[in-house]
TIZAVO-432366 format. One line per 4 residues: number of its first residue (from 1); their letters; for each residue x, y, z of N, C-alpha, C. Coordinates in pm, 1 decimal, padded with zeros to 6 digits. Layout:
<recs>
NUM> a> X Y Z X Y Z X Y Z ~ ...
</recs>
This chain:
<recs>
1> matt> 04165.1 -04106.4 -00590.4 04106.1 -04233.4 -00633.4 04177.9 -04284.6 -00756.8 ~ 04203.5 -04412.1 -00762.3 04266.1 -04469.6 -00880.4 04172.8 -04455.4 -00999.4 ~ 04228.1 -04411.1 -01112.5 04146.3 -04398.3 -01232.0 04126.2 -04534.0 -01296.0 ~ 04024.3 -04541.5 -01382.5 04001.9 -04664.8 -01456.9 04125.0 -04700.0 -01538.6
5> aais> 04192.0 -04599.0 -01595.1 04311.6 -04624.9 -01673.7 04420.7 -04686.6 -01588.7 ~ 04440.6 -04634.4 -01466.8 04546.0 -04688.3 -01379.6 04518.3 -04832.8 -01344.6 ~ 04394.1 -04865.5 -01314.5 04358.9 -05003.6 -01282.9 04377.0 -05092.7 -01405.2 ~ 04331.3 -05046.2 -01518.8 04334.4 -05131.9 -01637.7 04474.2 -05147.3 -01695.3
9> dltl> 04568.4 -05064.2 -01651.8 04705.7 -05075.7 -01699.8 04790.8 -05167.6 -01612.8 ~ 04732.4 -05228.5 -01510.6 04807.1 -05324.1 -01430.1 04858.3 -05439.0 -01517.4 ~ 04976.2 -05489.5 -01484.4 05033.5 -05601.4 -01559.2 04975.3 -05731.4 -01506.0 ~ 04895.8 -05797.2 -01586.3 04824.0 -05914.7 -01540.6 04896.6 -06045.9 -01567.4
13> napg> 04988.7 -06046.0 -01663.7 05055.7 -06171.7 -01696.2 05202.8 -06145.9 -01725.5 ~ 05280.2 -06251.2 -01726.9 05423.7 -06238.7 -01749.9 05450.1 -06200.0 -01895.8 ~ 05547.9 -06110.2 -01920.7 05578.7 -06071.7 -02059.4 05614.1 -06193.5 -02143.6 ~ 05556.7 -06198.0 -02261.5 05589.2 -06304.9 -02354.3 05511.1 -06433.2 -02335.5
17> sysp> 05433.4 -06439.8 -02225.6 05358.6 -06563.9 -02203.2 05226.8 -06559.4 -02278.1 ~ 05181.7 -06676.2 -02318.3 05051.6 -06682.0 -02384.7 04992.7 -06820.6 -02365.9 ~ 04874.1 -06825.9 -02309.4 04803.5 -06950.8 -02281.9 04655.9 -06915.8 -02281.2 ~ 04568.7 -07015.1 -02268.3 04425.4 -06981.5 -02256.2 04398.5 -06883.2 -02143.1
21> sdal> 04471.4 -06898.9 -02032.7 04453.2 -06806.5 -01921.7 04496.8 -06666.1 -01960.0 ~ 04612.0 -06653.7 -02029.5 04660.3 -06523.0 -02071.4 04561.6 -06455.4 -02167.3 ~ 04502.9 -06533.2 -02256.3 04405.6 -06477.8 -02349.8 04286.0 -06419.9 -02274.4 ~ 04244.4 -06489.6 -02169.9 04132.6 -06440.1 -02089.9 04170.7 -06312.5 -02015.0
25> lvta> 04296.4 -06300.4 -01971.6 04341.6 -06179.7 -01902.6 04340.3 -06060.2 -01997.7 ~ 04385.1 -06083.4 -02121.5 04380.7 -05976.6 -02222.1 04236.4 -05933.2 -02246.4 ~ 04148.2 -06031.0 -02257.4 04006.8 -06000.2 -02277.2 03950.6 -05922.5 -02158.7 ~ 03991.5 -05960.6 -02038.2 03942.2 -05892.8 -01917.6 03982.2 -05746.1 -01918.0
29> qsrf> 04108.0 -05717.0 -01951.9 04151.9 -05577.7 -01954.6 04074.4 -05498.1 -02058.5 ~ 04053.7 -05559.0 -02174.3 03979.5 -05490.8 -02279.9 03836.4 -05460.9 -02234.4 ~ 03773.0 -05558.6 -02172.2 03635.4 -05538.5 -02125.5 03628.9 -05432.1 -02015.7 ~ 03729.6 -05430.4 -01928.5 03731.1 -05329.4 -01821.9 03739.3 -05189.5 -01881.5
33> rqgd> 03826.6 -05172.9 -01979.8 03842.4 -05041.9 -02043.7 03714.4 -04998.2 -02114.7 ~ 03636.6 -05094.6 -02160.0 03510.1 -05064.0 -02228.2 03394.6 -05043.4 -02130.8 ~ 03421.9 -05062.8 -02001.9 03316.5 -05046.5 -01901.9 03228.6 -05169.0 -01885.0 ~ 03272.0 -05281.8 -01940.3 03196.4 -05407.0 -01928.2 03249.6 -05481.6 -01805.1
37> fagt> 03204.2 -05441.8 -01687.6 03260.8 -05496.3 -01564.3 03211.9 -05638.5 -01536.8 ~ 03088.9 -05669.0 -01576.5 03041.3 -05806.5 -01563.2 03123.9 -05899.6 -01651.6 ~ 03154.7 -05854.0 -01772.7 03238.0 -05933.3 -01861.8 03379.6 -05948.9 -01808.8 ~ 03431.1 -05843.6 -01744.1 03564.3 -05851.5 -01683.5 03566.8 -05958.5 -01575.6
41> idsl> 03464.3 -05959.1 -01491.9 03455.5 -06059.3 -01384.9 03452.0 -06199.6 -01443.5 ~ 03370.8 -06218.2 -01545.9 03359.4 -06350.1 -01608.8 03494.5 -06396.8 -01662.5 ~ 03566.4 -06308.1 -01732.9 03694.9 -06346.3 -01791.5 03798.0 -06379.4 -01683.6 ~ 03802.9 -06298.2 -01578.7 03902.2 -06321.2 -01473.7 03870.7 -06447.0 -01392.2
45> eran> 03745.0 -06469.6 -01366.2 03708.4 -06591.0 -01292.1 03741.5 -06715.6 -01374.8 ~ 03718.6 -06709.0 -01503.3 03753.1 -06823.0 -01589.3 03904.5 -06842.0 -01596.6 ~ 03979.1 -06729.8 -01604.4 04125.6 -06739.3 -01605.4 04176.6 -06802.1 -01476.7 ~ 04112.9 -06767.1 -01366.7 04155.5 -06819.0 -01236.5 04132.1 -06969.7 -01226.0
49> rhrp> 04035.7 -07019.4 -01300.2 04011.8 -07164.6 -01299.1 04120.5 -07239.7 -01376.3 ~ 04182.8 -07170.7 -01473.9 04293.7 -07232.6 -01545.9 04417.2 -07239.5 -01456.6 ~ 04447.9 -07126.9 -01391.5 04557.9 -07119.7 -01295.2 04535.1 -06995.1 -01209.7 ~ 04585.4 -06993.6 -01086.3 04562.2 -06877.6 -00999.3 04612.1 -06747.7 -01064.0
53> isad> 04527.8 -06647.7 -01063.4 04565.2 -06520.8 -01125.9 04653.3 -06439.7 -01030.5 ~ 04725.8 -06344.9 -01087.0 04820.5 -06264.7 -01009.9 04748.3 -06167.5 -00917.2 ~ 04826.4 -06106.8 -00827.5 04770.0 -06006.9 -00736.4 04712.6 -05890.1 -00814.8 ~ 04783.0 -05845.7 -00919.8 04732.2 -05733.9 -00999.5 04600.6 -05770.8 -01067.3
57> aril> 04590.8 -05893.6 -01115.5 04465.1 -05936.8 -01177.1 04352.8 -05941.2 -01073.5 ~ 04386.9 -05979.3 -00951.0 04284.9 -05981.5 -00846.0 04239.9 -05840.2 -00808.4 ~ 04330.5 -05742.6 -00818.8 04290.1 -05603.6 -00795.2 04190.5 -05559.6 -00902.7 ~ 04220.1 -05596.4 -01027.3 04127.0 -05565.0 -01136.1 03992.3 -05632.7 -01112.2
61> lass> 03995.1 -05756.5 -01065.4 03871.8 -05828.8 -01035.9 03795.4 -05760.5 -00922.6 ~ 03866.8 -05721.5 -00816.9 03801.8 -05653.3 -00704.3 03740.2 -05521.5 -00748.5 ~ 03812.4 -05447.3 -00832.1 03758.9 -05320.5 -00882.2 03631.8 -05342.9 -00963.5 ~ 03630.0 -05451.2 -01039.2 03510.9 -05482.3 -01119.8 03392.9 -05519.0 -01030.0
65> yakq> 03419.7 -05596.7 -00924.9 03312.9 -05627.8 -00829.9 03260.0 -05499.9 -00764.6 ~ 03349.8 -05409.2 -00730.2 03306.6 -05283.4 -00668.1 03216.2 -05204.6 -00762.0 ~ 03251.4 -05203.1 -00889.2 03171.8 -05129.1 -00986.0 03038.4 -05196.9 -01013.9 ~ 03029.1 -05324.1 -00979.3 02902.4 -05396.6 -00989.2 02825.7 -05392.6 -00855.9
69> rqsd> 02869.6 -05304.5 -00766.7 02805.9 -05283.7 -00636.1 02813.3 -05407.9 -00546.3 ~ 02916.1 -05486.4 -00564.9 02940.9 -05601.5 -00477.3 03058.4 -05565.1 -00385.0 ~ 03033.3 -05467.3 -00297.9 03139.8 -05407.9 -00217.5 03202.8 -05505.8 -00120.0 ~ 03123.7 -05593.5 -00060.3 03178.7 -05688.0 00037.7 03282.8 -05779.5 -00027.4
73> tare> 03250.6 -05829.0 -00146.0 03344.6 -05915.5 -00217.5 03470.9 -05838.1 -00253.1 ~ 03452.8 -05715.0 -00302.2 03567.4 -05632.1 -00339.5 03655.7 -05604.4 -00218.6 ~ 03593.7 -05569.4 -00106.7 03669.9 -05537.5 00015.0 03753.9 -05657.0 00059.9 ~ 03692.4 -05774.1 00062.1 03762.9 -05893.7 00107.7 03882.9 -05923.9 00017.6
77> mllq> 03865.2 -05912.6 -00113.7 03973.5 -05941.1 -00206.1 04087.9 -05842.4 -00190.7 ~ 04054.3 -05714.5 -00176.7 04156.8 -05610.9 -00164.0 04236.8 -05627.6 -00035.7 ~ 04168.6 -05659.5 00073.6 04238.8 -05676.6 00201.0 04327.4 -05800.5 00199.7 ~ 04284.9 -05905.1 00131.6 04368.0 -06025.1 00121.9 04501.5 -05994.5 00054.8
81> iair> 04499.3 -05901.9 -00040.2 04623.5 -05862.8 -00108.9 04704.2 -05766.6 -00021.8 ~ 04636.3 -05666.2 00034.0 04706.6 -05560.7 00107.3 04769.9 -05610.2 00235.7 ~ 04705.0 -05703.3 00303.9 04751.0 -05743.8 00436.8 04886.2 -05814.8 00431.1 ~ 04923.9 -05864.8 00314.9 05055.4 -05926.4 00299.2 05167.1 -05821.6 00300.6
85> rdrp> 05131.4 -05698.8 00264.7 05224.1 -05584.3 00269.4 05346.9 -05604.4 00179.9 ~ 05330.3 -05677.6 00071.2 05444.4 -05706.8 -00014.5 05431.3 -05648.2 -00154.5 ~ 05326.0 -05570.5 -00177.9 05308.5 -05510.0 -00309.1 05380.0 -05376.0 -00314.1 ~ 05423.1 -05330.7 -00432.4 05488.3 -05199.4 -00443.3 05397.2 -05087.2 -00393.4
89> adtm> 05458.9 -04976.0 -00357.9 05382.2 -04865.1 -00299.9 05273.3 -04815.5 -00394.0 ~ 05301.1 -04810.5 -00524.9 05198.6 -04760.2 -00616.1 05078.8 -04854.8 -00621.8 ~ 05104.3 -04985.7 -00609.1 04993.6 -05081.6 -00606.8 04915.3 -05071.7 -00476.5 ~ 04984.6 -05051.9 -00366.2 04916.0 -05033.3 -00238.3 04828.9 -04908.0 -00242.7
93> rlia> 04873.9 -04806.3 -00311.8 04791.7 -04684.7 -00328.8 04663.5 -04716.2 -00405.5 ~ 04675.8 -04797.6 -00510.0 04557.3 -04836.6 -00585.3 04457.9 -04910.4 -00496.2 ~ 04511.4 -05001.4 -00414.9 04424.2 -05077.2 -00325.0 04354.1 -04980.8 -00228.5 ~ 04429.7 -04888.6 -00170.7 04370.5 -04792.6 -00077.1 04263.0 -04708.6 -00144.6
97> sela> 04289.9 -04663.9 -00265.0 04191.5 -04579.2 -00333.4 04066.1 -04656.6 -00370.4 ~ 04081.8 -04785.7 -00403.9 03964.9 -04867.7 -00431.9 03881.2 -04887.8 -00304.9 ~ 03947.7 -04905.4 -00191.7 03874.8 -04917.0 -00064.6 03802.1 -04786.0 -00032.7 ~ 03869.0 -04674.6 -00053.6 03804.3 -04545.4 -00027.9 03684.1 -04524.3 -00119.3
101> aigd> 03695.8 -04572.0 -00242.4 03587.4 -04553.1 -00339.1 03460.6 -04626.5 -00299.0 ~ 03474.6 -04736.8 -00222.6 03355.4 -04808.5 -00177.6 03316.7 -04766.8 -00035.4 ~ 03378.2 -04658.5 00012.4 03338.3 -04601.1 00140.2 03417.8 -04646.9 00259.9 ~ 03520.7 -04728.2 00238.6 03601.8 -04778.6 00350.2 03726.7 -04692.9 00367.1
105> vtla> 03705.6 -04567.9 00407.2 03817.3 -04474.4 00419.0 03910.4 -04514.3 00532.7 ~ 03856.3 -04567.9 00641.0 03940.4 -04613.2 00751.8 04036.1 -04722.4 00705.7 ~ 03986.1 -04818.0 00627.8 04072.5 -04923.2 00575.4 04173.0 -04868.0 00475.1 ~ 04131.8 -04769.5 00395.9 04224.4 -04706.4 00301.1 04340.8 -04643.1 00375.8
109> aqvc> 04310.5 -04574.2 00484.8 04416.4 -04513.5 00566.1 04508.4 -04620.4 00624.5 ~ 04450.6 -04733.7 00666.9 04531.3 -04840.4 00724.3 04626.8 -04898.8 00621.1 ~ 04581.7 -04914.6 00498.3 04669.1 -04965.6 00392.3 04786.4 -04869.6 00370.5 ~ 04758.8 -04741.0 00375.2 04866.6 -04642.1 00362.0 04965.7 -04655.7 00477.5
113> rwtl> 04914.5 -04675.1 00598.5 05004.1 -04691.4 00714.0 05090.3 -04816.4 00698.0 ~ 05029.0 -04926.4 00654.6 05106.6 -05048.8 00632.7 05221.0 -05022.6 00535.1 ~ 05192.5 -04945.7 00431.3 05292.9 -04917.5 00328.8 05407.3 -04834.3 00385.3 ~ 05374.5 -04735.6 00466.5 05476.4 -04645.5 00520.1 05555.2 -04708.5 00634.1
117> drda> 05494.5 -04802.8 00703.6 05559.7 -04862.8 00820.7 05655.3 -04975.6 00786.7 ~ 05643.6 -05031.1 00667.6 05724.9 -05147.9 00634.7 05865.5 -05105.3 00592.4 ~ 05956.2 -05200.0 00591.6 06093.8 -05177.4 00548.9 06105.0 -05221.3 00403.8 ~ 06082.8 -05127.7 00313.5 06084.1 -05160.2 00170.8 06158.2 -05050.8 00094.3
121> sdpa> 06203.7 -05086.4 -00023.8 06282.0 -04992.0 -00103.6 06195.1 -04925.6 -00210.0 ~ 06081.9 -04872.8 -00169.4 05994.8 -04802.8 -00264.1 06056.9 -04668.0 -00301.3 ~ 06033.3 -04620.8 -00423.9 06084.0 -04488.3 -00462.7 06029.9 -04379.4 -00370.1 ~ 06112.7 -04277.9 -00345.5 06073.5 -04170.2 -00254.7 05948.0 -04099.0 -00303.3
125> tela> 05935.2 -04084.4 -00434.8 05818.1 -04015.7 -00487.4 05690.4 -04094.7 -00460.6 ~ 05700.1 -04228.6 -00464.9 05582.0 -04310.9 -00437.3 05545.7 -04305.1 -00289.3 ~ 05645.1 -04303.6 -00202.8 05617.5 -04291.6 -00059.6 05558.9 -04155.2 -00027.6 ~ 05602.9 -04052.2 -00098.8 05544.0 -03919.5 -00080.7 05396.5 -03921.4 -00119.5
129> avtf> 05365.6 -03993.3 -00227.3 05226.0 -04002.6 -00271.2 05141.0 -04075.5 -00168.5 ~ 05195.9 -04181.3 -00108.6 05122.8 -04254.0 -00004.8 05102.0 -04164.2 00117.3 ~ 05204.0 -04087.1 00152.7 05193.2 -03993.6 00265.1 05084.1 -03890.9 00239.6 ~ 05081.3 -03838.9 00118.9 04977.4 -03742.3 00081.9 04839.2 -03805.5 00092.4
133> dlgi> 04824.9 -03924.7 00036.7 04694.8 -03992.0 00040.7 04650.2 -04016.9 00183.9 ~ 04743.9 -04057.7 00269.4 04709.3 -04081.6 00409.7 04656.8 -03954.3 00473.7 ~ 04720.5 -03841.9 00444.5 04671.3 -03715.1 00497.8 04529.5 -03685.2 00453.1 ~ 04501.6 -03713.3 00327.2 04368.3 -03687.9 00273.8 04265.2 -03778.5 00339.8
137> yldr> 04298.7 -03905.5 00355.1 04204.3 -03998.0 00417.3 04178.6 -03959.3 00562.9 ~ 04282.4 -03919.3 00635.1 04263.7 -03878.1 00774.8 04178.2 -03752.0 00782.3 ~ 04194.0 -03663.6 00684.3 04109.6 -03544.0 00680.6 03963.7 -03583.0 00663.9 ~ 03938.1 -03677.8 00574.9 03800.5 -03724.2 00554.5 03743.6 -03789.6 00680.7
141> lgep> 03832.3 -03848.6 00758.6 03788.6 -03914.8 00881.3 03774.9 -03817.7 00998.6 ~ 03802.6 -03690.1 00975.0 03783.3 -03590.3 01079.6 03899.0 -03575.4 01176.4 ~ 04017.4 -03620.2 01135.8 04134.3 -03602.8 01221.8 04166.0 -03453.9 01236.1 ~ 04231.6 -03414.5 01345.7 04265.6 -03273.0 01365.0 04346.2 -03218.3 01247.7
145> pyrv> 04318.2 -03094.8 01206.5 04387.7 -03037.8 01089.8 04539.4 -03038.8 01101.2 ~ 04593.8 -03021.8 01222.1 04739.5 -03015.9 01233.5 04804.0 -03149.3 01194.9 ~ 04734.2 -03261.0 01217.1 04787.8 -03390.6 01176.0 04786.6 -03403.3 01024.3 ~ 04679.6 -03357.3 00965.1 04670.2 -03360.5 00819.5 04775.9 -03269.5 00758.8
149> eall> 04788.7 -03150.4 00815.5 04888.2 -03055.4 00765.4 05028.1 -03116.2 00768.2 ~ 05061.9 -03185.7 00875.6 05195.6 -03244.2 00888.1 05222.9 -03343.4 00776.1 ~ 05124.0 -03424.1 00740.4 05141.8 -03522.9 00634.1 05151.3 -03455.7 00497.3 ~ 05067.7 -03355.5 00473.5 05073.7 -03283.5 00346.5 05207.2 -03211.9 00332.0
153> akat> 05255.2 -03153.0 00441.6 05383.8 -03083.9 00437.8 05497.9 -03181.5 00410.7 ~ 05490.5 -03299.3 00471.0 05594.1 -03401.5 00449.0 05595.7 -03446.3 00303.1 ~ 05476.9 -03467.9 00246.2 05469.5 -03508.2 00105.7 05523.3 -03398.3 00014.9 ~ 05489.3 -03273.4 00046.4 05535.0 -03160.1 -00034.3 05686.5 -03145.7 -00027.0
157> lasp> 05742.6 -03165.5 00091.5 05887.9 -03155.8 00107.4 05958.6 -03263.9 00025.8 ~ 05900.6 -03383.4 00021.3 05961.6 -03494.1 -00052.8 05946.3 -03478.4 -00203.9 ~ 05836.8 -03416.3 -00248.4 05810.9 -03396.7 -00391.9 05768.7 -03251.7 -00416.4 ~ 05862.6 -03157.9 -00406.8 05826.4 -03016.0 -00415.7 05772.3 -02973.0 -00551.5
161> deah> 05798.6 -03052.2 -00655.4 05749.3 -03015.0 -00788.2 05606.8 -03061.7 -00813.9 ~ 05548.7 -03135.6 -00720.6 05412.0 -03185.9 -00737.4 05313.5 -03076.8 -00695.2 ~ 05252.9 -03013.1 -00793.9 05165.7 -02898.1 -00766.6 05044.8 -02937.0 -00682.7 ~ 04992.4 -03056.9 -00701.7 04873.8 -03098.8 -00626.2 04900.3 -03098.2 -00476.3
165> yria> 05020.2 -03141.8 -00437.0 05052.2 -03144.0 -00294.6 05058.7 -03003.0 -00238.7 ~ 05122.1 -02914.5 -00315.4 05137.2 -02776.0 -00268.3 05002.2 -02706.5 -00256.9 ~ 04915.4 -02732.4 -00352.4 04783.6 -02669.2 -00348.4 04702.3 -02723.6 -00231.3 ~ 04709.8 -02853.8 -00207.9 04637.3 -02911.2 -00094.2 04688.6 -02853.7 00037.4
169> lasm> 04821.1 -02839.9 00048.8 04879.0 -02782.8 00170.2 04835.8 -02637.5 00187.5 ~ 04839.2 -02560.2 00079.7 04795.4 -02420.6 00087.4 04649.5 -02411.6 00127.5 ~ 04567.1 -02498.3 00073.1 04424.6 -02495.8 00105.9 04400.8 -02532.0 00252.7 ~ 04479.0 -02627.1 00303.8 04468.1 -02662.1 00445.2 04507.1 -02543.8 00533.4
173> llrm> 04613.3 -02473.2 00496.1 04656.0 -02357.1 00573.1 04550.7 -02246.3 00568.1 ~ 04489.4 -02228.1 00451.9 04382.3 -02129.2 00440.4 04264.8 -02166.6 00530.2 ~ 04233.2 -02295.4 00533.5 04123.5 -02340.8 00618.9 04153.3 -02312.8 00766.4 ~ 04280.9 -02319.6 00801.9 04322.3 -02297.0 00939.6 04347.8 -02148.7 00968.7
177> qrdt> 04311.0 -02063.5 00869.8 04325.0 -01918.3 00881.8 04471.7 -01876.9 00900.4 ~ 04557.7 -01945.3 00828.9 04700.5 -01913.8 00832.5 04742.2 -01864.4 00693.6 ~ 04679.8 -01753.0 00654.7 04699.9 -01698.8 00521.2 04845.8 -01665.0 00492.8 ~ 04915.4 -01612.1 00592.2 05053.8 -01569.5 00567.6 05143.2 -01687.6 00531.2
181> eaep> 05110.5 -01808.7 00577.9 05187.6 -01927.1 00541.6 05143.1 -01983.0 00407.2 ~ 05017.1 -01962.9 00373.1 04966.4 -02012.8 00245.3 05010.6 -01923.8 00129.0 ~ 05027.7 -01795.3 00154.9 05057.8 -01699.5 00047.7 05181.0 -01737.3 -00034.5 ~ 05297.1 -01767.1 00026.2 05413.4 -01799.6 -00057.8 05395.6 -01926.9 -00140.0
185> iiqs> 05315.9 -02020.3 -00090.0 05291.4 -02142.7 -00166.1 05209.5 -02109.5 -00290.5 ~ 05104.7 -02030.8 -00272.3 05021.3 -01992.7 -00386.9 05100.8 -01906.7 -00484.4 ~ 05181.0 -01814.7 -00430.1 05260.7 -01725.8 -00513.8 05360.1 -01803.4 -00599.2 ~ 05403.6 -01920.1 -00549.7 05505.2 -01998.4 -00620.6 05450.4 -02074.8 -00740.2
189> ldaa> 05318.4 -02078.6 -00757.6 05259.6 -02155.1 -00867.0 05288.1 -02087.3 -01000.7 ~ 05372.1 -02150.4 -01081.9 05400.4 -02093.4 -01212.9 05310.5 -02158.5 -01318.4 ~ 05330.7 -02120.0 -01443.2 05243.4 -02168.7 -01550.3 05250.4 -02321.1 -01563.5 ~ 05371.1 -02378.3 -01547.1 05385.6 -02524.1 -01558.3 05311.0 -02595.3 -01445.9
193> dvrq> 05314.2 -02538.5 -01326.2 05241.0 -02597.7 -01214.2 05092.0 -02601.9 -01243.8 ~ 05039.4 -02492.2 -01290.4 04895.5 -02481.9 -01315.0 04853.0 -02577.8 -01425.7 ~ 04941.9 -02600.8 -01522.1 04909.2 -02695.2 -01629.9 04899.4 -02838.3 -01580.1 ~ 04953.9 -02867.1 -01462.5 04939.4 -03000.9 -01404.8 04796.2 -03027.2 -01358.0
197> ldcp> 04718.6 -02921.5 -01340.5 04589.2 -02933.2 -01274.0 04477.3 -02947.5 -01375.2 ~ 04393.8 -03049.1 -01354.5 04276.2 -03069.7 -01438.3 04146.8 -03056.6 -01358.5 ~ 04157.6 -03027.2 -01230.4 04039.4 -03020.7 -01144.5 03983.6 -02878.8 -01140.8 ~ 03865.7 -02854.9 -01198.3 03809.7 -02718.8 -01198.2 03789.8 -02662.8 -01058.5
201> rclt> 03757.2 -02750.1 -00962.8 03733.1 -02701.0 -00827.2 03862.2 -02650.4 -00763.1 ~ 03970.8 -02724.6 -00781.4 04100.7 -02678.8 -00730.9 04137.4 -02544.6 -00792.2 ~ 04123.9 -02537.9 -00924.1 04163.2 -02416.0 -00995.4 04078.9 -02296.3 -00952.5 ~ 03949.1 -02317.4 -00936.5 03861.5 -02208.2 -00893.5 03895.0 -02163.6 -00752.0
205> higq> 03916.3 -02259.8 -00664.2 03945.8 -02228.9 -00524.1 04075.1 -02148.8 -00511.5 ~ 04180.8 -02195.9 -00576.3 04308.6 -02126.8 -00567.7 04302.0 -01992.6 -00640.4 ~ 04232.9 -01988.8 -00754.6 04219.5 -01862.6 -00826.8 04148.8 -01756.2 -00745.5 ~ 04040.3 -01794.4 -00681.4 03965.4 -01698.3 -00599.1 04048.7 -01647.6 -00481.5
209> navr> 04123.4 -01739.0 -00419.6 04207.3 -01696.3 -00307.7 04325.5 -01613.4 -00355.4 ~ 04376.0 -01641.6 -00475.8 04482.5 -01558.8 -00531.4 04433.7 -01416.2 -00552.9 ~ 04310.6 -01400.6 -00599.4 04251.9 -01267.3 -00613.8 04243.1 -01198.4 -00478.0 ~ 04192.6 -01272.0 -00380.3 04175.0 -01215.3 -00246.2 04307.3 -01173.0 -00184.0
213> lgmp> 04412.3 -01249.4 -00213.5 04542.8 -01221.5 -00153.1 04629.6 -01129.9 -00239.2 ~ 04571.9 -01076.3 -00347.5 04645.4 -00980.9 -00430.5 04750.2 -01043.4 -00520.4 ~ 04717.0 -01157.6 -00580.9 04809.6 -01226.4 -00672.0 04741.3 -01242.7 -00807.7 ~ 04726.2 -01135.5 -00883.2 04648.8 -01141.9 -01007.9 04707.7 -01236.4 -01112.7
217> lvah> 04841.9 -01248.7 -01117.6 04901.8 -01335.5 -01219.2 04865.9 -01481.5 -01193.6 ~ 04873.7 -01525.7 -01067.3 04836.9 -01663.3 -01034.4 04688.8 -01685.8 -01062.7 ~ 04605.8 -01587.7 -01025.7 04462.2 -01599.5 -01050.6 04435.2 -01613.6 -01200.4 ~ 04503.9 -01532.2 -01280.2 04485.0 -01537.5 -01426.0 04522.2 -01675.9 -01479.1
221> rcfd> 04632.3 -01732.4 -01429.7 04674.0 -01865.2 -01474.7 04569.1 -01970.4 -01442.6 ~ 04512.5 -01960.4 -01323.8 04411.6 -02059.3 -01283.5 04285.7 -02047.8 -01368.6 ~ 04236.6 -01925.5 -01387.8 04113.7 -01907.3 -01464.0 04135.7 -01937.1 -01612.1 ~ 04257.2 -01908.1 -01661.7 04289.8 -01942.2 -01801.0 04291.2 -02093.4 -01819.5
225> ridq> 04341.2 -02165.8 -01719.6 04343.1 -02311.6 -01727.5 04200.8 -02367.6 -01729.1 ~ 04111.9 -02307.5 -01651.3 03971.2 -02350.4 -01653.5 03913.5 -02332.5 -01793.6 ~ 03944.7 -02219.9 -01857.6 03897.1 -02195.4 -01994.4 03953.1 -02300.0 -02090.7 ~ 04081.1 -02336.5 -02073.3 04141.7 -02438.1 -02159.9 04069.2 -02571.8 -02145.0
229> ldvl> 04035.7 -02607.2 -02021.5 03964.7 -02733.0 -01998.1 03825.4 -02729.7 -02059.9 ~ 03760.2 -02613.9 -02055.3 03629.6 -02600.3 -02118.6 03639.0 -02621.3 -02269.4 ~ 03744.7 -02566.7 -02331.0 03764.3 -02584.3 -02475.3 03787.6 -02731.3 -02508.0 ~ 03870.2 -02797.9 -02427.1 03895.1 -02941.0 -02448.1 03766.2 -03021.0 -02439.2
233> rqqd> 03680.9 -02983.1 -02345.8 03555.0 -03054.3 -02327.7 03463.9 -03033.5 -02449.4 ~ 03465.5 -02913.7 -02506.4 03383.4 -02885.4 -02623.6 03435.3 -02957.6 -02747.4 ~ 03567.7 -02970.2 -02756.9 03628.1 -03034.8 -02872.8 03617.3 -03186.8 -02866.7 ~ 03617.0 -03239.5 -02746.3 03613.9 -03384.8 -02728.7 03510.8 -03416.9 -02621.4
237> tsfn> 03396.1 -03466.0 -02664.4 03287.2 -03491.0 -02570.1 03321.1 -03600.8 -02470.1 ~ 03421.9 -03683.8 -02503.1 03461.2 -03788.9 -02408.9 03552.0 -03735.6 -02298.8 ~ 03604.7 -03612.8 -02318.1 03693.4 -03555.3 -02216.5 03611.9 -03509.9 -02097.1 ~ 03657.5 -03551.4 -01980.8 03589.1 -03511.5 -01858.4 03694.3 -03470.7 -01756.0
241> aplc> 03700.5 -03340.8 -01725.2 03795.5 -03292.6 -01625.6 03741.8 -03327.3 -01487.6 ~ 03799.8 -03426.2 -01423.3 03742.1 -03473.4 -01297.1 03777.1 -03384.0 -01180.1 ~ 03693.1 -03386.6 -01079.2 03731.3 -03328.2 -00952.1 03841.0 -03415.1 -00892.6 ~ 03934.9 -03351.9 -00823.4 04041.6 -03430.4 -00762.1 03980.9 -03535.5 -00670.7
245> fawe> 04032.0 -03658.3 -00683.3 03981.7 -03766.2 -00597.8 04007.5 -03732.8 -00452.3 ~ 04113.8 -03659.2 -00426.0 04173.9 -03668.5 -00295.5 04110.8 -03584.7 -00187.0 ~ 04082.9 -03461.3 -00215.6 04048.6 -03375.2 -00104.1 03926.4 -03290.4 -00136.6 ~ 03849.0 -03268.1 -00035.7 03733.3 -03183.1 -00046.9 03762.8 -03052.5 00024.8
249> ire> 03743.7 -02943.8 -00045.8 03772.4 -02813.9 00012.9 03660.5 -02777.8 00108.2 ~ 03696.9 -02754.0 00229.2 03597.8 -02713.6 00329.0 03611.5 -02563.5 00352.6 ~ 03501.7 -02496.0 00339.6 03505.1 -02351.1 00360.0 03521.6 -02319.7 00509.2
</recs>
């Protein structure tokens, strides 16, 4: 799922420009970051009356409507942007994650397909991320595990240093009772990989399986990372280690 930070960091206006509309866009981003979604909607709607707002600004507006439980409006706005298929892959991912967040996982998967099917020069790492997300959405939709596995494996092959992809692939293999294929993936997790992870559920799941499979060093790294996150939470009450947006571990 796209984080609030990712949505609020969208570029809403041209660099160096400043007008009444631009001032309202700045205000909208500030209000979004503060959690004032009604205020964000007001600022963006007023900016749009000055001149049509950009696609990124409309994504911010749609996200604000979604957070105000106006899902139908949010869905319509997001699809109007996505169906053109002309936004960068990272923006299409944001649109898909916003659709998934309001329960439209089928549409989220379709946006990912549109992104992968088009002839565009998106960075390979971004296409790998879209491939990974598509696998996750299809898993949520109950697609056969082998289809999900193929997408996770493709994403992992394209971005082998992305620990989240490797862990998701290992977890899928474990679910399919293919421990011998999951073992080398789990064994390959070094300290830097584990530091990429902020999801306690991922860390606990992989740590427990590392213990079961006789990999005490990997297990120690995972449980130590959980302790580090607990310390961060105690030191900073605003810190919240989220569960990974992407995948739910099924026993």
